C-alpha positions, 0 to 999 in steps of 0.5 A: 679496589682492594680489601684490608683485614684488621685483626686484634688479638688477645692471648693468641685469639681474635677479639676483633676484627673489621675489613675496610675495601679502598682504592689505592690510588686514592688514599695512603697506607696510613689513611687504610690504617686509620680506617681499620683502627676507626672501625675496630675502635682502637687508637690509630698506631705509629706507621714505621717504614718496617711496617710498610716493608712488611706489608709490601713484602708479605701482604700482611704487617703486626703492630705491637702495643709498643707501636702505639702512643696510647695504651692498649689492652690487646697483644698484638694488631695485624693487618693483612690484605685479603685477595679478590676471590 
């Protein structure tokens, strides 16, 4: 089980955040992003290879408003891996 933290930023301040716990063998990276977005009540972004590579390399990835098909009112959406304590 891993924890993924999604944060929505406006003017460099976190305005919403949500954590999901998922079993990586049971869902895809897109499924994780979709669960986060549903919990934050925001649209699901377009997932590019860049996002997957960044997450694998840096344990986080950044979505800009241009990564969403629908209009969003925030500046960025960051998805980050939370290591177990």
